[in-house]
N, C-alpha and C positions, 0 to 999 in steps of 0.2 A: 500121803504126805500130811504131816501134822500142820494145822493152820497156825499161823503166827498170831498170837493174841496180844492186844495192847490193853493195859489197864484203862478203865474209863477216864480217870484223871488225866492220864497221858494223852488219850485221844482228844479230849476237849482242849487241852493245851495246844495240840497240833493244829486243830481247826482255827483256834483264836489267832495263832501266829500267822497262819496263811491269810486270814482276813485282814489282819493288820498290815501285812506285806502288800496286799493288793491295794488297800487304801492309800498306803504311803506312796506306791508307784503312781497312782492317779494324780496325786497332789505334788509330785516331784517337778519342780520348775525346770529342771534340766531335761526332762523327757521330751521327745519330739512331738509336735502337734498331731492330732489325729488327722488322717487323710480326709479331704472334703468329700461330702456326699456326692455320689454320681448323679448329675442332673438327669431329669427325664429326657428321653430321646427327642421329644417334641419341643423342648424348651431351648430357644436360641441362646448362644453364649452372650454374655454381657458385651456391649459395644464400648470401645474406648471413647472418651469425650472428644468432641470435634477439635481439630487443630485450628486454632484461631488464625494462623497465618494462611492456611489453605482457604478458610472461609473468606478472609479478606481478599485473597487472590481471585476467588470465584466472583466476588462482588465487583472487584475492580475490572475483571474481564468483561462482565456484563455491562458495566458502566461505559467502558471504553468502546464496546461495540455500538452502543446507542449513540455515542458522540461521533464515532466514525461515520455512521450511516445517516444520522439525522440532525446533527448540530451545525448550525450556520455561523455560530460565533457572533451573531448580530450583523452579518454582512449584508442584510437587506438594506442597510443604510447606503450601500453602493449600488447593488444590482437593481433595487427598486427606486430609491430616492434620487440617485445620481444619474444612472444611465437608462432607467426605465425599461429594463428588459421584460418586465411583466407585461408591458403594453404590446411588445412584439409577439410574445408567446400567446397571450390571451386575446389579443385584438383590442383595439381602442378606436372606434369610429370617430369619436370627437377629437382624437389626437392625430388623425390622418392615417390610421392603420385600420382599414376596414375589416380585415379578417386576421385571425391568429394563425398559429402553427398547428397543423393536423398531426395526429399520431403517426401517420405514414411518413410525413416530412420529418418529424422528430426522430423516428427510427432511422431514416435515411441519413441524417447527420450524426448518427452514432449514439444517440441517447438510448438507454436500455430500460425495459419494464420488468419489474419483479412480479412474476406470476403468482407468488405466494401472498402478495398484498392485495390481490384481486378477489372480491367476493365471487362465489360460484355463479351468481346471476350475471355478473359482468362478463365472466369468461364465456358463459353460454350465449350472452347477447352478442359478443364479438364474433363468436363462431357462427351464429345463425344470421348475422348481418343486421340485427335490430339495433346494435350499437355500432356506429360507423367509425372506421379508422380514418375517414376523410372529413371529419367534423372537428373543428377546433375546440368545441365544447367537450368533446371526449378527452382531449389533452388536459383541459382544465380539471375534469373529474379525476383523471389518473393522477395528476399532481396532488389533488386534494386527498387522495387515498395513500399518499406517500409511496406510490408505485413506480415513479420515475426515479431511477437511481441518481442520488446526489442532488436532486432538485426538490426544494422545500417551498411550497407556496400555499397561499390561502385564497380560495375562490370567494367571489362575492355571494350574496344570499341567493341570487338567481342562477349561479353556476355558469354565468356568461362571460366572466372576466376574472382576472387575478387581482387581488388588492395588495399583495406583497409577494416577493420572490427572493429566495436566497439559494446558495449552493453549499454543499457539504464535501467532506473528503472523498466520499463515494462517487462524486461526479467524475473524477479522473481515475480513481484507484479501485473501481469495482466494475464488473461486467456480469453477464448472465450466461447460462449454459445452453441457451437456445432451445430449451425443452418445449417452448410454445411456438416453435418455428412453423408448425402447420398453420398457425394463424398468421404470424408474421415473424420474420427474422428479427432478433433483438429482444424477444420475450422469453423469459426463462427464470430459473432459480438464481439467486444472488451468488456471486463469487467474489467475496471481499478480498482485497489485496491484489487482484489481477488488474493489470493496466488495461484501460479501455482504448485499444488501438484503433477502434472505429470512430472514436469521438473527434468531431471536427470543432475544436474549441474556437478557433478563429472565426469560422463561419457562424457559429452560435452567437458569439459576442457581437459580430457584425450585424446581427438582426436588430440590435438596439437602435432606436430612433435618434439617440443623442449620445455621442461619444466625446463630447467636448471635455468632460472630466478627465478622460484618459489623455486627450491631447494636452491638457493643461499640465498633467504630471510629467509628460514627456517633453514639454516645451516646444510643441510643433503645432502647425495649423492654426496659429493665432488669428482670431477674428473670422475664421471660416467654419461655420457650423456644420458643414458637410464632412469635415475632418478627413480629407482624402488620403493624407499620409498614413494616419492610423489605420484606416480601412484597407489600404493596400498591404500594409504589414500583416494584418490579420488574415487576409486572403492567402498570404504566402505560407501559412502554417498548414502542412499536410495533415491528414487524419492521424490521430494518435500522437500529435506533437504539441508542445507548449514551450514558450520562452519565459522562464522564470526570472531571467536576468534583465529583460527589457526595461523594467521599471527601475533598474539600477544604473545601467550604462547607456541605454538608448540605442544599442547596436542591433540592427535588424537583419543583418546578413553576414554570412561567413565568407569572406573573400577568397579563402583557400579552397573551398569546395563549391565551385560554381554550378549552376543548374538548379532545377526544381525537382524535389523539394529541398535538396541539400543546400541550396543557396541561402535558405533561411537560417537564422541564428537559433531557431527553435530546436529543442531536443525531444527525443521520444519519452513519453510518459513512462516512468520506471515502475517495475513491480514493487509492491509493498508486502510481499510475502518472503519467507525464508531468510529473515534478517537477524535471527538470533545468533550471537557470536560474531557478527560482522562489525568491524570497527566504525568506519564512516558510512553514511547511508545515502549519499548522492553521487552522481557520476564524477563530480569534481571535488568532493570532500569538504563541503561547506561546514559540516558538523554532525552532531548526533541526530537521531530522529526527533528528539525534543526541540532542538534548535531549529530544525527545518520545519517542524509543525508550527512552531510559533511564528516563524518568518512567513510561511504560506498563509496561515490564518489571518495575520494582521496586515502584511504588506501586499500579498497577492489576492486573497479573497476579500480583503478590506473589512475584516471583522473588527470588533471592538475589544481591544486588549492592549497589553504592554508588549513592546518589543525593543530590546536594547542590543545594539551591535556597533561598537565604536569603529569597527573595520569599515563601515559604510561612510565614515567621514572622509575617506580618501577621495578627494574630488578628481584626482587624475584617473583613477580606476573606475570610480562610480560617480560620474558627474551628475547624473539625475538624482540618485539617492542622497548625495551630499548637499544638493542645492538647498538654500535656507528655507524655501517655502515647502520643501518635502521633508528633509531631515529625517530620513527613514531609519536611521540608527538610534533614534530617540523618540519612539512613538508611545503615547499614552492616551487613554480614553479622554474624550472631550469632557469639559465640565458638565456634571450631572449624569454622565454615563458610568456604568459599572463594567469592570473588566470581565469579559465573557470568554476569555481564552486561557489565562494562566492556570486556573484551578482544574482545567480539563486536560492539561498536557500529560500528566502522569498516567491516568487511565487510558488515554489515547495511545501513548507509547506502549503500555502494557499489552493492549489488545493487538496492536500491529506486530509486536514481537512474538505474539502467540500464534500468528497465522503461518501455517506450514506451507512450504513450497509443494505444489501438486506433483504427484508421481506420474511418470510417463505411462500412458496407457499401453496395455498389451497390444503388440502388433505395430506399434509406432516406430520401431527401430529393429534392425537386424541383430539378433542376439549374439550370433557367432562373431560378426564383424565388430560389435560393441566390445566383446571380450578382448579382441586383438587391439582395438583402439584404446582400451583402458591400460593395457600394458605399455603402449607407446606413450600415453598421456603421463603415466607415472615415472617413466624412464628418463632420468636426467643425464644419462651417460651417452656414449656414442650410439647413434642410430635411434635415439629416443626423441620424443617431441618436447620434453622439458616443461610441459604445461604445469605440472604439479609443483614446480619451484615457486610459482606465484598462486595458482589456484589449488591451494592445499586441501586435500580431502580431510574430513567431510564438509568443511566450510566452503571449499572451492573459491576462497579468496585468501589473501595473505593472513596468516595467523599472527596478527600484530598490526603494525603500521602498513596499511594496504594501499599506498599511493606510489605511483611511478610517473616519471617524466614523459612528456610527449616524445622525446627523442628515443627513449627505450621502446615505446610502442610503435614508433615509425609513422606517426601522424602529426598533423599540425597542432599547435597549442592554443588555437583560437578560443575554444570553450573553456579550457582550463585557465586561461589568462583572464577570464571574466570573474574569477573568484579571488578572495584574499589569500588563498593558500598557495605556497610555492616552496620549493627547496632552493638551496644555494647552488647555482650552476657554475660553470667555468668563470673564473675571475670574480666570483661573488655575485654574478648577475642572477636575477630570479629565474627559476626553472619551474614553470607551471606544471601541475601534476593531475593525473587522472586516477580514479579508484580502480582496483582490480575487481571487476564485477563478479559477484557470486553466481555460480552457474546452475544451481539447482532450479528446475522448472524453466530452463532457458527457452524451450520451444512451446511452453504451455500457452503463451500469449496468442499463438496462431490457432489454437484448437477451436475457438468459438468466434473468430473474426469473420465478419460477414462481407467486408469490403475487400475484394481481391488486391487492391492497391496497398492495403494495410498489412498484408502478410509478409513474413520475413523481416528484413531490416534489422541490422545488428550494429553495435556500438552506440554511443550516446546519441548520435545524430542520424543513425540509420544508413551510414555511408556504404555498408556492405549489405547487399541484398540477400545473401544466403550464408549459412555456416561454412559452406565450401570456400567461399571467398575469404572468410575470416581465417580459416586454417591455412589457406594458400598465402595470405598476407604474412602470417607469422613464419611460415616455412621460408619465405624470402627474407623477412626482416632478421631472423635469427640464424639464417644459413643452415637450416636443419638437414636439408638433403632428403626429405621424405618423398617417397614415391607417391604417385596419384592414388594407388591402392591404400597406402598408409594413411594418407590424408582422408580418404573416404571412410576408413575404419574409425578414425578419430571423430569424424562427424557423427557416425552412428553411436559412439559412446556419449557424445554431448547430448544427443537426442534421448538417451536413456536416463539422464540425470533428473 
């Protein structure tokens, strides 16, 4: 075959045209960009910039945790300066209190010790007996280490007494997992948000050598420094119970539920976990977490801060709070004092809402029975338990306004009537209401309880000793017609939540 030959001039023209075309293509603004170079296998991909909202959330969480665990809001002005509880715990021979409270006694009244706050030398000393749990100075040292949950104190230079004492949110709303039970029950890792159902609040406050400040608020025991009325009321509070409304209405007993401990007007310390998505956060719907935190910090713990609640001006419902010398709906720091509460309410709420309800441990419920109970729980028709009409999964409270009248629940309205919240009943009369309790983690409170008398107890005042009693009550109240087997299955489902 003959070769095809191009004249030299033609060949050079072809090469020049090809080069110009290539150059033009490289500079064409409409051409797609070249693909990026493939990075080396060992080079990590570039990280996106931090999300400022997530960074703020992380910081707020950490701040809230510190406040929850360690902030007294300046309440030393009450626990130290007014009722001198530090003398009772640390001992004060010159005040007529020769010895203080030993760690063994402190644990017996429900105080808890954070094992993670203890240096290894202290743990070893307790284990080998060189550090005694029967010596009040050990209690002082533990408080100085921030190891006693919810108790913040300053030991003196010699470690023989406390110069100040206050309490924090963790006093009532944290417990431990008893990981150190080999040494003593009540020692373990912190569990924030868990109610301390072993805590004997009344007996601890009763250790104070001077409760005249409490008597003055309540308007009782005038001129009697022994304050017998106040001390009798405190002794009536069973372990794990506290009466937040006592400083508002002065009511010490529920006449509708006689007997001990239910004759007391105190209620069970509630869980502070699993509250995300829940509307109101107390048994009787006082308000949001922020409202209740402010109320407790200023009115109950006697911290230094602002609290405004015009509802407490109702002298008929709240005679103690509305009295001119108390005026609890209009509290402000004293002259020269700075508000130590308001700036902390946001982080504190954020942390509390972040605390998840604990999962039921494996083996703590019958799986097959729980599945049957779940079907009954969710069934609103004939043969069902209708539980989910109020305890709506996955919140397990009403998805919206979660309040119901005492008549609906089939119980007395004593505790509900101690709040400013009610619905309009027949003829326009007030109908006090209770919150639909969220059920997740319902039985967790029993997991690490050390006092047998503190186990069980359901409803706001512990009137039902077991979940079986609760389910039986609703079976009767709502005329459900559930068999004993059905009721037992529902209990197993409740234990699984």
